[in-house]
PDB file of all heavy atoms in Angstrom:
ATOM      1  N   MET A   1     205.868  34.371 197.032  1.00  0.00           N
ATOM      2  CA  MET A   1     205.721  34.888 198.392  1.00  0.00           C
ATOM      3  C   MET A   1     205.679  36.417 198.358  1.00  0.00           C
ATOM      4  O   MET A   1     206.236  37.054 197.479  1.00  0.00           O
ATOM      5  CB  MET A   1     206.888  34.460 199.278  1.00  0.00           C
ATOM      6  CG  MET A   1     206.941  32.983 199.625  1.00  0.00           C
ATOM      7  SD  MET A   1     205.958  32.487 201.045  1.00  0.00           S
ATOM      8  CE  MET A   1     206.486  33.577 202.331  1.00  0.00           C
ATOM      9  N   LYS A   2     205.045  36.947 199.388  1.00  0.00           N
ATOM     10  CA  LYS A   2     204.985  38.396 199.565  1.00  0.00           C
ATOM     11  C   LYS A   2     205.501  38.734 200.952  1.00  0.00           C
ATOM     12  O   LYS A   2     205.333  37.958 201.892  1.00  0.00           O
ATOM     13  CB  LYS A   2     203.551  38.900 199.399  1.00  0.00           C
ATOM     14  CG  LYS A   2     203.006  38.719 197.994  1.00  0.00           C
ATOM     15  CD  LYS A   2     201.605  39.257 197.877  1.00  0.00           C
ATOM     16  CE  LYS A   2     201.076  39.051 196.460  1.00  0.00           C
ATOM     17  NZ  LYS A   2     199.716  39.567 196.311  1.00  0.00           N
ATOM     18  N   TYR A   3     206.138  39.882 201.057  1.00  0.00           N
ATOM     19  CA  TYR A   3     206.710  40.341 202.318  1.00  0.00           C
ATOM     20  C   TYR A   3     206.226  41.754 202.569  1.00  0.00           C
ATOM     21  O   TYR A   3     206.336  42.621 201.694  1.00  0.00           O
ATOM     22  CB  TYR A   3     208.239  40.277 202.254  1.00  0.00           C
ATOM     23  CG  TYR A   3     208.718  38.860 202.109  1.00  0.00           C
ATOM     24  CD1 TYR A   3     208.785  38.248 200.872  1.00  0.00           C
ATOM     25  CD2 TYR A   3     209.040  38.102 203.234  1.00  0.00           C
ATOM     26  CE1 TYR A   3     209.174  36.925 200.732  1.00  0.00           C
ATOM     27  CE2 TYR A   3     209.436  36.780 203.105  1.00  0.00           C
ATOM     28  CZ  TYR A   3     209.505  36.196 201.861  1.00  0.00           C
ATOM     29  OH  TYR A   3     209.878  34.887 201.736  1.00  0.00           O
ATOM     30  N   ALA A   4     205.679  41.981 203.759  1.00  0.00           N
ATOM     31  CA  ALA A   4     205.057  43.260 204.065  1.00  0.00           C
ATOM     32  C   ALA A   4     205.872  44.062 205.069  1.00  0.00           C
ATOM     33  O   ALA A   4     206.354  43.533 206.071  1.00  0.00           O
ATOM     34  CB  ALA A   4     203.654  43.043 204.616  1.00  0.00           C
ATOM     35  N   CYS A   5     205.981  45.346 204.780  1.00  0.00           N
ATOM     36  CA  CYS A   5     206.577  46.306 205.706  1.00  0.00           C
ATOM     37  C   CYS A   5     205.462  46.772 206.652  1.00  0.00           C
ATOM     38  O   CYS A   5     204.293  46.835 206.253  1.00  0.00           O
ATOM     39  CB  CYS A   5     207.126  47.487 204.902  1.00  0.00           C
ATOM     40  SG  CYS A   5     207.930  48.732 205.929  1.00  0.00           S
ATOM     41  N   PRO A   6     205.800  47.128 207.884  1.00  0.00           N
ATOM     42  CA  PRO A   6     204.771  47.635 208.798  1.00  0.00           C
ATOM     43  C   PRO A   6     203.996  48.845 208.259  1.00  0.00           C
ATOM     44  O   PRO A   6     202.850  49.058 208.637  1.00  0.00           O
ATOM     45  CB  PRO A   6     205.561  48.021 210.057  1.00  0.00           C
ATOM     46  CG  PRO A   6     206.780  47.174 210.010  1.00  0.00           C
ATOM     47  CD  PRO A   6     207.093  46.994 208.548  1.00  0.00           C
ATOM     48  N   CYS A   7     204.579  49.591 207.325  1.00  0.00           N
ATOM     49  CA  CYS A   7     203.899  50.779 206.789  1.00  0.00           C
ATOM     50  C   CYS A   7     202.828  50.424 205.763  1.00  0.00           C
ATOM     51  O   CYS A   7     202.041  51.275 205.365  1.00  0.00           O
ATOM     52  CB  CYS A   7     204.898  51.752 206.168  1.00  0.00           C
ATOM     53  SG  CYS A   7     205.468  51.275 204.509  1.00  0.00           S
ATOM     54  N   GLY A   8     202.820  49.175 205.292  1.00  0.00           N
ATOM     55  CA  GLY A   8     201.827  48.757 204.325  1.00  0.00           C
ATOM     56  C   GLY A   8     202.380  48.422 202.949  1.00  0.00           C
ATOM     57  O   GLY A   8     201.698  47.814 202.139  1.00  0.00           O
ATOM     58  N   TYR A   9     203.624  48.806 202.670  1.00  0.00           N
ATOM     59  CA  TYR A   9     204.255  48.436 201.399  1.00  0.00           C
ATOM     60  C   TYR A   9     204.440  46.921 201.374  1.00  0.00           C
ATOM     61  O   TYR A   9     204.828  46.319 202.378  1.00  0.00           O
ATOM     62  CB  TYR A   9     205.614  49.134 201.261  1.00  0.00           C
ATOM     63  CG  TYR A   9     206.450  48.613 200.113  1.00  0.00           C
ATOM     64  CD1 TYR A   9     206.246  49.063 198.820  1.00  0.00           C
ATOM     65  CD2 TYR A   9     207.441  47.660 200.331  1.00  0.00           C
ATOM     66  CE1 TYR A   9     207.009  48.587 197.756  1.00  0.00           C
ATOM     67  CE2 TYR A   9     208.212  47.176 199.287  1.00  0.00           C
ATOM     68  CZ  TYR A   9     207.986  47.640 197.999  1.00  0.00           C
ATOM     69  OH  TYR A   9     208.741  47.160 196.959  1.00  0.00           O
ATOM     70  N   VAL A  10     204.153  46.305 200.236  1.00  0.00           N
ATOM     71  CA  VAL A  10     204.309  44.854 200.095  1.00  0.00           C
ATOM     72  C   VAL A  10     205.267  44.564 198.946  1.00  0.00           C
ATOM     73  O   VAL A  10     205.080  45.049 197.827  1.00  0.00           O
ATOM     74  CB  VAL A  10     202.951  44.171 199.841  1.00  0.00           C
ATOM     75  CG1 VAL A  10     203.138  42.678 199.594  1.00  0.00           C
ATOM     76  CG2 VAL A  10     202.016  44.397 201.026  1.00  0.00           C
ATOM     77  N   TYR A  11     206.296  43.773 199.232  1.00  0.00           N
ATOM     78  CA  TYR A  11     207.203  43.282 198.195  1.00  0.00           C
ATOM     79  C   TYR A  11     206.682  41.932 197.732  1.00  0.00           C
ATOM     80  O   TYR A  11     206.536  41.001 198.526  1.00  0.00           O
ATOM     81  CB  TYR A  11     208.640  43.133 198.717  1.00  0.00           C
ATOM     82  CG  TYR A  11     209.545  42.534 197.661  1.00  0.00           C
ATOM     83  CD1 TYR A  11     210.043  43.320 196.635  1.00  0.00           C
ATOM     84  CD2 TYR A  11     209.846  41.179 197.644  1.00  0.00           C
ATOM     85  CE1 TYR A  11     210.827  42.775 195.625  1.00  0.00           C
ATOM     86  CE2 TYR A  11     210.622  40.619 196.642  1.00  0.00           C
ATOM     87  CZ  TYR A  11     211.112  41.423 195.640  1.00  0.00           C
ATOM     88  OH  TYR A  11     211.872  40.887 194.631  1.00  0.00           O
ATOM     89  N   ASP A  12     206.397  41.815 196.443  1.00  0.00           N
ATOM     90  CA  ASP A  12     205.904  40.584 195.834  1.00  0.00           C
ATOM     91  C   ASP A  12     207.026  40.015 194.967  1.00  0.00           C
ATOM     92  O   ASP A  12     207.502  40.689 194.050  1.00  0.00           O
ATOM     93  CB  ASP A  12     204.672  40.919 194.989  1.00  0.00           C
ATOM     94  CG  ASP A  12     204.038  39.701 194.324  1.00  0.00           C
ATOM     95  OD1 ASP A  12     204.676  38.630 194.267  1.00  0.00           O
ATOM     96  OD2 ASP A  12     202.898  39.832 193.859  1.00  0.00           O
ATOM     97  N   GLU A  13     207.463  38.787 195.279  1.00  0.00           N
ATOM     98  CA  GLU A  13     208.574  38.182 194.525  1.00  0.00           C
ATOM     99  C   GLU A  13     208.264  38.079 193.039  1.00  0.00           C
ATOM    100  O   GLU A  13     209.171  38.206 192.211  1.00  0.00           O
ATOM    101  CB  GLU A  13     208.891  36.788 195.086  1.00  0.00           C
ATOM    102  CG  GLU A  13     209.510  36.817 196.464  1.00  0.00           C
ATOM    103  CD  GLU A  13     209.817  35.440 197.008  1.00  0.00           C
ATOM    104  OE1 GLU A  13     209.163  34.460 196.599  1.00  0.00           O
ATOM    105  OE2 GLU A  13     210.712  35.333 197.849  1.00  0.00           O
ATOM    106  N   VAL A  14     207.026  37.838 192.656  1.00  0.00           N
ATOM    107  CA  VAL A  14     206.655  37.705 191.249  1.00  0.00           C
ATOM    108  C   VAL A  14     206.839  39.037 190.526  1.00  0.00           C
ATOM    109  O   VAL A  14     207.400  39.102 189.440  1.00  0.00           O
ATOM    110  CB  VAL A  14     205.196  37.201 191.109  1.00  0.00           C
ATOM    111  CG1 VAL A  14     204.758  37.222 189.650  1.00  0.00           C
ATOM    112  CG2 VAL A  14     205.059  35.801 191.677  1.00  0.00           C
ATOM    113  N   ALA A  15     206.379  40.114 191.158  1.00  0.00           N
ATOM    114  CA  ALA A  15     206.439  41.437 190.534  1.00  0.00           C
ATOM    115  C   ALA A  15     207.793  42.113 190.698  1.00  0.00           C
ATOM    116  O   ALA A  15     208.175  42.960 189.894  1.00  0.00           O
ATOM    117  CB  ALA A  15     205.348  42.330 191.117  1.00  0.00           C
ATOM    118  N   GLY A  16     208.524  41.770 191.761  1.00  0.00           N
ATOM    119  CA  GLY A  16     209.762  42.477 192.068  1.00  0.00           C
ATOM    120  C   GLY A  16     209.461  43.929 192.398  1.00  0.00           C
ATOM    121  O   GLY A  16     208.367  44.268 192.831  1.00  0.00           O
ATOM    122  N   ASP A  17     210.427  44.791 192.178  1.00  0.00           N
ATOM    123  CA  ASP A  17     210.243  46.231 192.383  1.00  0.00           C
ATOM    124  C   ASP A  17     211.125  46.945 191.365  1.00  0.00           C
ATOM    125  O   ASP A  17     212.145  47.544 191.711  1.00  0.00           O
ATOM    126  CB  ASP A  17     210.606  46.616 193.817  1.00  0.00           C
ATOM    127  CG  ASP A  17     210.178  48.031 194.169  1.00  0.00           C
ATOM    128  OD1 ASP A  17     209.752  48.777 193.258  1.00  0.00           O
ATOM    129  OD2 ASP A  17     210.269  48.398 195.349  1.00  0.00           O
ATOM    130  N   PRO A  18     210.737  46.851 190.071  1.00  0.00           N
ATOM    131  CA  PRO A  18     211.586  47.400 189.003  1.00  0.00           C
ATOM    132  C   PRO A  18     211.919  48.887 189.186  1.00  0.00           C
ATOM    133  O   PRO A  18     213.007  49.315 188.819  1.00  0.00           O
ATOM    134  CB  PRO A  18     210.764  47.184 187.733  1.00  0.00           C
ATOM    135  CG  PRO A  18     209.792  46.112 188.067  1.00  0.00           C
ATOM    136  CD  PRO A  18     209.552  46.208 189.546  1.00  0.00           C
ATOM    137  N   GLU A  19     211.002  49.654 189.766  1.00  0.00           N
ATOM    138  CA  GLU A  19     211.261  51.079 189.974  1.00  0.00           C
ATOM    139  C   GLU A  19     212.440  51.311 190.911  1.00  0.00           C
ATOM    140  O   GLU A  19     213.066  52.368 190.892  1.00  0.00           O
ATOM    141  CB  GLU A  19     210.024  51.769 190.547  1.00  0.00           C
ATOM    142  CG  GLU A  19     208.868  51.866 189.575  1.00  0.00           C
ATOM    143  CD  GLU A  19     207.657  52.547 190.174  1.00  0.00           C
ATOM    144  OE1 GLU A  19     207.759  53.117 191.282  1.00  0.00           O
ATOM    145  OE2 GLU A  19     206.603  52.517 189.528  1.00  0.00           O
ATOM    146  N   ASN A  20     212.727  50.319 191.756  1.00  0.00           N
ATOM    147  CA  ASN A  20     213.822  50.436 192.708  1.00  0.00           C
ATOM    148  C   ASN A  20     214.950  49.448 192.425  1.00  0.00           C
ATOM    149  O   ASN A  20     215.735  49.111 193.304  1.00  0.00           O
ATOM    150  CB  ASN A  20     213.275  50.262 194.131  1.00  0.00           C
ATOM    151  CG  ASN A  20     212.363  51.405 194.504  1.00  0.00           C
ATOM    152  OD1 ASN A  20     212.800  52.550 194.613  1.00  0.00           O
ATOM    153  ND2 ASN A  20     211.080  51.130 194.664  1.00  0.00           N
ATOM    154  N   GLY A  21     215.017  48.959 191.172  1.00  0.00           N
ATOM    155  CA  GLY A  21     216.142  48.133 190.753  1.00  0.00           C
ATOM    156  C   GLY A  21     216.057  46.660 191.082  1.00  0.00           C
ATOM    157  O   GLY A  21     217.050  45.943 190.951  1.00  0.00           O
ATOM    158  N   ILE A  22     214.883  46.173 191.493  1.00  0.00           N
ATOM    159  CA  ILE A  22     214.720  44.757 191.810  1.00  0.00           C
ATOM    160  C   ILE A  22     213.888  44.121 190.694  1.00  0.00           C
ATOM    161  O   ILE A  22     212.712  44.440 190.528  1.00  0.00           O
ATOM    162  CB  ILE A  22     214.004  44.545 193.169  1.00  0.00           C
ATOM    163  CG1 ILE A  22     214.622  45.410 194.262  1.00  0.00           C
ATOM    164  CG2 ILE A  22     213.991  43.066 193.526  1.00  0.00           C
ATOM    165  CD1 ILE A  22     215.918  44.966 194.815  1.00  0.00           C
ATOM    166  N   ALA A  23     214.502  43.222 189.934  1.00  0.00           N
ATOM    167  CA  ALA A  23     213.838  42.625 188.772  1.00  0.00           C
ATOM    168  C   ALA A  23     212.684  41.711 189.191  1.00  0.00           C
ATOM    169  O   ALA A  23     212.733  41.077 190.252  1.00  0.00           O
ATOM    170  CB  ALA A  23     214.849  41.816 187.970  1.00  0.00           C
ATOM    171  N   PRO A  24     211.639  41.628 188.348  1.00  0.00           N
ATOM    172  CA  PRO A  24     210.562  40.660 188.610  1.00  0.00           C
ATOM    173  C   PRO A  24     211.134  39.255 188.763  1.00  0.00           C
ATOM    174  O   PRO A  24     212.088  38.886 188.081  1.00  0.00           O
ATOM    175  CB  PRO A  24     209.681  40.769 187.360  1.00  0.00           C
ATOM    176  CG  PRO A  24     209.923  42.153 186.859  1.00  0.00           C
ATOM    177  CD  PRO A  24     211.373  42.427 187.152  1.00  0.00           C
ATOM    178  N   GLY A  25     210.562  38.492 189.675  1.00  0.00           N
ATOM    179  CA  GLY A  25     211.021  37.132 189.919  1.00  0.00           C
ATOM    180  C   GLY A  25     212.144  37.026 190.936  1.00  0.00           C
ATOM    181  O   GLY A  25     212.602  35.926 191.232  1.00  0.00           O
ATOM    182  N   THR A  26     212.576  38.146 191.506  1.00  0.00           N
ATOM    183  CA  THR A  26     213.670  38.124 192.484  1.00  0.00           C
ATOM    184  C   THR A  26     213.148  37.635 193.838  1.00  0.00           C
ATOM    185  O   THR A  26     212.241  38.221 194.416  1.00  0.00           O
ATOM    186  CB  THR A  26     214.294  39.522 192.650  1.00  0.00           C
ATOM    187  OG1 THR A  26     214.772  39.960 191.372  1.00  0.00           O
ATOM    188  CG2 THR A  26     215.452  39.496 193.646  1.00  0.00           C
ATOM    189  N   LYS A  27     213.711  36.524 194.303  1.00  0.00           N
ATOM    190  CA  LYS A  27     213.340  35.974 195.613  1.00  0.00           C
ATOM    191  C   LYS A  27     213.771  36.936 196.719  1.00  0.00           C
ATOM    192  O   LYS A  27     214.772  37.645 196.588  1.00  0.00           O
ATOM    193  CB  LYS A  27     214.021  34.616 195.839  1.00  0.00           C
ATOM    194  CG  LYS A  27     213.621  33.559 194.846  1.00  0.00           C
ATOM    195  CD  LYS A  27     212.311  32.966 195.240  1.00  0.00           C
ATOM    196  CE  LYS A  27     211.942  31.800 194.347  1.00  0.00           C
ATOM    197  NZ  LYS A  27     210.512  31.580 194.304  1.00  0.00           N
ATOM    198  N   TRP A  28     213.029  36.926 197.814  1.00  0.00           N
ATOM    199  CA  TRP A  28     213.308  37.826 198.935  1.00  0.00           C
ATOM    200  C   TRP A  28     214.730  37.646 199.444  1.00  0.00           C
ATOM    201  O   TRP A  28     215.428  38.612 199.729  1.00  0.00           O
ATOM    202  CB  TRP A  28     212.297  37.597 200.055  1.00  0.00           C
ATOM    203  CG  TRP A  28     212.448  38.507 201.224  1.00  0.00           C
ATOM    204  CD1 TRP A  28     212.758  38.150 202.500  1.00  0.00           C
ATOM    205  CD2 TRP A  28     212.289  39.941 201.255  1.00  0.00           C
ATOM    206  NE1 TRP A  28     212.798  39.260 203.312  1.00  0.00           N
ATOM    207  CE2 TRP A  28     212.509  40.374 202.563  1.00  0.00           C
ATOM    208  CE3 TRP A  28     211.985  40.888 200.288  1.00  0.00           C
ATOM    209  CZ2 TRP A  28     212.441  41.711 202.937  1.00  0.00           C
ATOM    210  CZ3 TRP A  28     211.905  42.219 200.660  1.00  0.00           C
ATOM    211  CH2 TRP A  28     212.133  42.606 201.975  1.00  0.00           C
ATOM    212  N   GLU A  29     215.199  36.401 199.512  1.00  0.00           N
ATOM    213  CA  GLU A  29     216.558  36.164 200.011  1.00  0.00           C
ATOM    214  C   GLU A  29     217.620  36.713 199.061  1.00  0.00           C
ATOM    215  O   GLU A  29     218.764  36.913 199.468  1.00  0.00           O
ATOM    216  CB  GLU A  29     216.803  34.681 200.309  1.00  0.00           C
ATOM    217  CG  GLU A  29     216.606  33.753 199.152  1.00  0.00           C
ATOM    218  CD  GLU A  29     215.204  33.131 199.083  1.00  0.00           C
ATOM    219  OE1 GLU A  29     214.257  33.661 199.690  1.00  0.00           O
ATOM    220  OE2 GLU A  29     215.074  32.117 198.404  1.00  0.00           O
ATOM    221  N   ASP A  30     217.245  36.961 197.802  1.00  0.00           N
ATOM    222  CA  ASP A  30     218.186  37.516 196.830  1.00  0.00           C
ATOM    223  C   ASP A  30     218.120  39.045 196.719  1.00  0.00           C
ATOM    224  O   ASP A  30     218.931  39.648 196.013  1.00  0.00           O
ATOM    225  CB  ASP A  30     217.944  36.893 195.454  1.00  0.00           C
ATOM    226  CG  ASP A  30     218.218  35.392 195.456  1.00  0.00           C
ATOM    227  OD1 ASP A  30     219.095  34.947 196.221  1.00  0.00           O
ATOM    228  OD2 ASP A  30     217.556  34.667 194.698  1.00  0.00           O
ATOM    229  N   VAL A  31     217.152  39.643 197.418  1.00  0.00           N
ATOM    230  CA  VAL A  31     217.078  41.110 197.476  1.00  0.00           C
ATOM    231  C   VAL A  31     218.274  41.573 198.312  1.00  0.00           C
ATOM    232  O   VAL A  31     218.564  40.979 199.364  1.00  0.00           O
ATOM    233  CB  VAL A  31     215.738  41.559 198.104  1.00  0.00           C
ATOM    234  CG1 VAL A  31     215.721  43.055 198.368  1.00  0.00           C
ATOM    235  CG2 VAL A  31     214.572  41.174 197.203  1.00  0.00           C
ATOM    236  N   PRO A  32     219.006  42.590 197.883  1.00  0.00           N
ATOM    237  CA  PRO A  32     220.185  43.035 198.627  1.00  0.00           C
ATOM    238  C   PRO A  32     219.887  43.332 200.104  1.00  0.00           C
ATOM    239  O   PRO A  32     218.802  43.829 200.438  1.00  0.00           O
ATOM    240  CB  PRO A  32     220.606  44.315 197.910  1.00  0.00           C
ATOM    241  CG  PRO A  32     220.050  44.176 196.530  1.00  0.00           C
ATOM    242  CD  PRO A  32     218.768  43.397 196.674  1.00  0.00           C
ATOM    243  N   ALA A  33     220.841  43.021 200.959  1.00  0.00           N
ATOM    244  CA  ALA A  33     220.673  43.219 202.401  1.00  0.00           C
ATOM    245  C   ALA A  33     220.464  44.681 202.763  1.00  0.00           C
ATOM    246  O   ALA A  33     219.849  44.982 203.796  1.00  0.00           O
ATOM    247  CB  ALA A  33     221.882  42.658 203.149  1.00  0.00           C
ATOM    248  N   ASP A  34     220.939  45.588 201.914  1.00  0.00           N
ATOM    249  CA  ASP A  34     220.790  47.018 202.216  1.00  0.00           C
ATOM    250  C   ASP A  34     219.498  47.610 201.643  1.00  0.00           C
ATOM    251  O   ASP A  34     219.299  48.820 201.675  1.00  0.00           O
ATOM    252  CB  ASP A  34     222.002  47.803 201.738  1.00  0.00           C
ATOM    253  CG  ASP A  34     222.218  47.728 200.227  1.00  0.00           C
ATOM    254  OD1 ASP A  34     221.490  46.967 199.536  1.00  0.00           O
ATOM    255  OD2 ASP A  34     223.114  48.429 199.732  1.00  0.00           O
ATOM    256  N   PHE A  35     218.597  46.750 201.142  1.00  0.00           N
ATOM    257  CA  PHE A  35     217.297  47.201 200.638  1.00  0.00           C
ATOM    258  C   PHE A  35     216.527  47.883 201.760  1.00  0.00           C
ATOM    259  O   PHE A  35     216.518  47.423 202.899  1.00  0.00           O
ATOM    260  CB  PHE A  35     216.502  45.990 200.130  1.00  0.00           C
ATOM    261  CG  PHE A  35     215.085  46.306 199.714  1.00  0.00           C
ATOM    262  CD1 PHE A  35     214.820  46.843 198.472  1.00  0.00           C
ATOM    263  CD2 PHE A  35     214.023  46.057 200.564  1.00  0.00           C
ATOM    264  CE1 PHE A  35     213.509  47.122 198.070  1.00  0.00           C
ATOM    265  CE2 PHE A  35     212.721  46.331 200.183  1.00  0.00           C
ATOM    266  CZ  PHE A  35     212.466  46.866 198.935  1.00  0.00           C
ATOM    267  N   VAL A  36     215.902  49.000 201.417  1.00  0.00           N
ATOM    268  CA  VAL A  36     215.022  49.680 202.373  1.00  0.00           C
ATOM    269  C   VAL A  36     213.664  49.884 201.716  1.00  0.00           C
ATOM    270  O   VAL A  36     213.552  49.985 200.490  1.00  0.00           O
ATOM    271  CB  VAL A  36     215.586  51.034 202.861  1.00  0.00           C
ATOM    272  CG1 VAL A  36     216.859  50.834 203.662  1.00  0.00           C
ATOM    273  CG2 VAL A  36     215.801  51.992 201.710  1.00  0.00           C
ATOM    274  N   CYS A  37     212.638  49.950 202.534  1.00  0.00           N
ATOM    275  CA  CYS A  37     211.281  50.180 202.040  1.00  0.00           C
ATOM    276  C   CYS A  37     211.256  51.493 201.261  1.00  0.00           C
ATOM    277  O   CYS A  37     211.687  52.526 201.784  1.00  0.00           O
ATOM    278  CB  CYS A  37     210.310  50.238 203.214  1.00  0.00           C
ATOM    279  SG  CYS A  37     208.624  50.643 202.708  1.00  0.00           S
ATOM    280  N   PRO A  38     210.743  51.467 200.016  1.00  0.00           N
ATOM    281  CA  PRO A  38     210.703  52.697 199.233  1.00  0.00           C
ATOM    282  C   PRO A  38     209.676  53.706 199.745  1.00  0.00           C
ATOM    283  O   PRO A  38     209.685  54.858 199.338  1.00  0.00           O
ATOM    284  CB  PRO A  38     210.350  52.213 197.822  1.00  0.00           C
ATOM    285  CG  PRO A  38     209.693  50.906 198.015  1.00  0.00           C
ATOM    286  CD  PRO A  38     210.288  50.309 199.255  1.00  0.00           C
ATOM    287  N   VAL A  39     208.808  53.275 200.653  1.00  0.00           N
ATOM    288  CA  VAL A  39     207.791  54.175 201.194  1.00  0.00           C
ATOM    289  C   VAL A  39     208.271  54.854 202.471  1.00  0.00           C
ATOM    290  O   VAL A  39     208.221  56.071 202.600  1.00  0.00           O
ATOM    291  CB  VAL A  39     206.463  53.420 201.454  1.00  0.00           C
ATOM    292  CG1 VAL A  39     205.435  54.327 202.112  1.00  0.00           C
ATOM    293  CG2 VAL A  39     205.917  52.852 200.145  1.00  0.00           C
ATOM    294  N   CYS A  40     208.780  54.037 203.423  1.00  0.00           N
ATOM    295  CA  CYS A  40     209.109  54.609 204.740  1.00  0.00           C
ATOM    296  C   CYS A  40     210.583  54.522 205.118  1.00  0.00           C
ATOM    297  O   CYS A  40     210.991  55.118 206.106  1.00  0.00           O
ATOM    298  CB  CYS A  40     208.254  53.950 205.817  1.00  0.00           C
ATOM    299  SG  CYS A  40     208.736  52.242 206.183  1.00  0.00           S
ATOM    300  N   GLY A  41     211.383  53.728 204.370  1.00  0.00           N
ATOM    301  CA  GLY A  41     212.811  53.659 204.642  1.00  0.00           C
ATOM    302  C   GLY A  41     213.248  52.625 205.663  1.00  0.00           C
ATOM    303  O   GLY A  41     214.423  52.544 205.977  1.00  0.00           O
ATOM    304  N   LEU A  42     212.308  51.799 206.168  1.00  0.00           N
ATOM    305  CA  LEU A  42     212.713  50.744 207.102  1.00  0.00           C
ATOM    306  C   LEU A  42     213.536  49.693 206.366  1.00  0.00           C
ATOM    307  O   LEU A  42     213.353  49.469 205.168  1.00  0.00           O
ATOM    308  CB  LEU A  42     211.489  50.072 207.732  1.00  0.00           C
ATOM    309  CG  LEU A  42     210.774  50.858 208.833  1.00  0.00           C
ATOM    310  CD1 LEU A  42     209.530  50.086 209.287  1.00  0.00           C
ATOM    311  CD2 LEU A  42     211.690  51.129 210.006  1.00  0.00           C
ATOM    312  N   GLY A  43     214.411  49.027 207.099  1.00  0.00           N
ATOM    313  CA  GLY A  43     215.275  48.011 206.511  1.00  0.00           C
ATOM    314  C   GLY A  43     214.566  46.698 206.254  1.00  0.00           C
ATOM    315  O   GLY A  43     213.442  46.461 206.706  1.00  0.00           O
ATOM    316  N   LYS A  44     215.244  45.842 205.508  1.00  0.00           N
ATOM    317  CA  LYS A  44     214.715  44.533 205.118  1.00  0.00           C
ATOM    318  C   LYS A  44     214.280  43.695 206.322  1.00  0.00           C
ATOM    319  O   LYS A  44     213.328  42.927 206.245  1.00  0.00           O
ATOM    320  CB  LYS A  44     215.796  43.811 204.309  1.00  0.00           C
ATOM    321  CG  LYS A  44     215.344  42.566 203.607  1.00  0.00           C
ATOM    322  CD  LYS A  44     216.463  42.009 202.742  1.00  0.00           C
ATOM    323  CE  LYS A  44     216.091  40.637 202.243  1.00  0.00           C
ATOM    324  NZ  LYS A  44     217.145  40.004 201.477  1.00  0.00           N
ATOM    325  N   ASP A  45     214.951  43.879 207.451  1.00  0.00           N
ATOM    326  CA  ASP A  45     214.644  43.088 208.648  1.00  0.00           C
ATOM    327  C   ASP A  45     213.289  43.455 209.273  1.00  0.00           C
ATOM    328  O   ASP A  45     212.775  42.726 210.122  1.00  0.00           O
ATOM    329  CB  ASP A  45     215.749  43.199 209.683  1.00  0.00           C
ATOM    330  CG  ASP A  45     216.014  44.636 210.131  1.00  0.00           C
ATOM    331  OD1 ASP A  45     215.550  45.575 209.463  1.00  0.00           O
ATOM    332  OD2 ASP A  45     216.703  44.806 211.154  1.00  0.00           O
ATOM    333  N   ALA A  46     212.682  44.544 208.850  1.00  0.00           N
ATOM    334  CA  ALA A  46     211.380  44.950 209.383  1.00  0.00           C
ATOM    335  C   ALA A  46     210.226  44.260 208.664  1.00  0.00           C
ATOM    336  O   ALA A  46     209.092  44.270 209.140  1.00  0.00           O
ATOM    337  CB  ALA A  46     211.213  46.474 209.275  1.00  0.00           C
ATOM    338  N   PHE A  47     210.502  43.636 207.521  1.00  0.00           N
ATOM    339  CA  PHE A  47     209.460  43.008 206.731  1.00  0.00           C
ATOM    340  C   PHE A  47     209.084  41.644 207.301  1.00  0.00           C
ATOM    341  O   PHE A  47     209.921  40.951 207.873  1.00  0.00           O
ATOM    342  CB  PHE A  47     209.930  42.812 205.286  1.00  0.00           C
ATOM    343  CG  PHE A  47     209.966  44.088 204.467  1.00  0.00           C
ATOM    344  CD1 PHE A  47     210.845  45.103 204.746  1.00  0.00           C
ATOM    345  CD2 PHE A  47     209.093  44.240 203.401  1.00  0.00           C
ATOM    346  CE1 PHE A  47     210.877  46.262 203.983  1.00  0.00           C
ATOM    347  CE2 PHE A  47     209.105  45.397 202.622  1.00  0.00           C
ATOM    348  CZ  PHE A  47     210.002  46.393 202.922  1.00  0.00           C
ATOM    349  N   GLU A  48     207.822  41.262 207.107  1.00  0.00           N
ATOM    350  CA  GLU A  48     207.351  39.946 207.539  1.00  0.00           C
ATOM    351  C   GLU A  48     206.671  39.252 206.376  1.00  0.00           C
ATOM    352  O   GLU A  48     205.970  39.891 205.578  1.00  0.00           O
ATOM    353  CB  GLU A  48     206.364  40.093 208.695  1.00  0.00           C
ATOM    354  CG  GLU A  48     207.015  40.606 209.964  1.00  0.00           C
ATOM    355  CD  GLU A  48     206.083  40.560 211.162  1.00  0.00           C
ATOM    356  OE1 GLU A  48     205.018  39.947 211.066  1.00  0.00           O
ATOM    357  OE2 GLU A  48     206.447  41.143 212.187  1.00  0.00           O
ATOM    358  N   ALA A  49     206.838  37.934 206.299  1.00  0.00           N
ATOM    359  CA  ALA A  49     206.188  37.135 205.250  1.00  0.00           C
ATOM    360  C   ALA A  49     204.680  37.175 205.439  1.00  0.00           C
ATOM    361  O   ALA A  49     204.184  37.150 206.562  1.00  0.00           O
ATOM    362  CB  ALA A  49     206.701  35.704 205.288  1.00  0.00           C
ATOM    363  N   GLU A  50     203.983  37.252 204.321  1.00  0.00           N
ATOM    364  CA  GLU A  50     202.513  37.246 204.375  1.00  0.00           C
ATOM    365  C   GLU A  50     202.002  35.849 204.093  1.00  0.00           C
ATOM    366  O   GLU A  50     202.534  35.129 203.309  1.00  0.00           O
ATOM    367  CB  GLU A  50     201.916  38.201 203.342  1.00  0.00           C
ATOM    368  CG  GLU A  50     202.078  39.640 203.724  1.00  0.00           C
ATOM    369  CD  GLU A  50     201.180  40.541 202.880  1.00  0.00           C
ATOM    370  OE1 GLU A  50     200.988  40.285 201.686  1.00  0.00           O
ATOM    371  OE2 GLU A  50     200.684  41.511 203.451  1.00  0.00           O
TER     372      GLU A  50
END
């Protein structure tokens, strides 16, 4: 699954976000609740499933 921030950043569960400490294969529900978009800083609750 992929989850998109309104700014255009997309979190892909397969790829994760290693640059920001999220290992590849990390499911969205396992991403820490305090995760923020690395582009614009919006919180996890702003993301929508694609």
